[in-house]
C-alpha positions in Angstrom: 29.3 -2.6 -11.4 27.5 -3.8 -8.3 23.8 -2.8 -7.1 23.4 -1.5 -4.0 19.8 -1.4 -2.5 18.7 1.3 -0.1 16.2 1.0 2.6 13.5 3.6 2.2 10.7 4.2 4.7 7.1 5.5 3.5 4.4 6.7 5.2 1.3 8.9 5.0 2.1 12.7 5.8 1.2 13.7 9.4 -0.1 10.2 10.1 1.8 7.5 12.6 0.7 4.4 10.7 -0.3 3.4 7.2 -2.8 0.7 6.2 -2.5 -1.3 3.5 -5.3 -3.2 1.4 -5.3 -7.0 1.4 -7.1 -10.3 0.5 -7.5 -13.2 3.1 -8.5 -16.8 2.1 -8.2 -20.0 4.0 -7.6 -22.4 1.0 -7.4 -26.2 2.3 -6.4 -25.5 5.6 -4.1 -22.7 5.0 -4.3 -19.2 5.7 -3.2 -17.3 2.9 -2.7 -13.3 2.5 -2.1 -11.2 -0.5 -1.3 -7.1 -0.2 -3.1 -5.7 -3.2 -0.8 -3.0 -5.5 -1.4 -0.9 -7.9 0.5 1.5 -10.5 2.8 3.6 -8.7 2.0 7.5 -8.5 4.6 10.2 -8.6 5.5 10.3 -5.0 7.1 6.5 -5.6 7.4 6.0 -9.2 11.6 6.7 -9.0 11.7 3.9 -6.7 9.3 1.0 -8.2 6.5 1.1 -11.1 4.3 -0.4 -8.5 3.1 0.4 -5.1 0.8 -1.3 -2.3 -2.5 -0.1 -2.5 -2.6 2.4 0.8 -5.7 2.8 2.5 -6.2 6.2 4.3 -7.8 5.8 8.1 -11.2 6.8 7.3 -11.3 4.3 4.6 -10.1 1.5 6.6 -13.6 0.5 7.6 -15.3 0.5 4.4 -12.9 -1.5 2.8 -13.7 -4.0 4.9 -17.2 -3.8 5.1 -18.6 -2.0 1.5 -18.0 -4.2 -1.4 -18.8 -0.7 -3.7 -16.7 1.4 -1.4 -13.8 -1.2 -2.0 -14.0 -1.2 -5.8 -14.1 2.6 -6.1 -10.5 2.6 -3.8 -9.1 -0.1 -5.7 -9.7 2.0 -9.2 -8.5 5.7 -7.7 -5.5 7.5 -7.1 -3.5 6.0 -4.4 -2.4 9.1 -1.8 1.0 10.5 -1.9 3.4 9.4 0.2 6.5 10.9 1.4 9.8 8.8 1.6 12.8 8.7 3.6 16.0 7.3 3.5 16.4 4.7 6.6 19.6 5.8 8.2 21.0 2.5 10.2 
């Protein structure tokens, strides 16, 4: 039996944009970007066992400027996301 992937849109409730935690490095003249992932919470677990580390809007500045806050963000439960199938 074949496997059919279905596109799913993930978003924060009542928020038009979503920010993902990531890292940037310039290595040997090559720019590299990585999106950090974490264990999926219950809003995503039925789709995949990992999820991007979502940054609520109010945490974006702290993620970029404060190492202690960034460590707390990495270690906390990610926010619940709303999912909906993408209709083509």
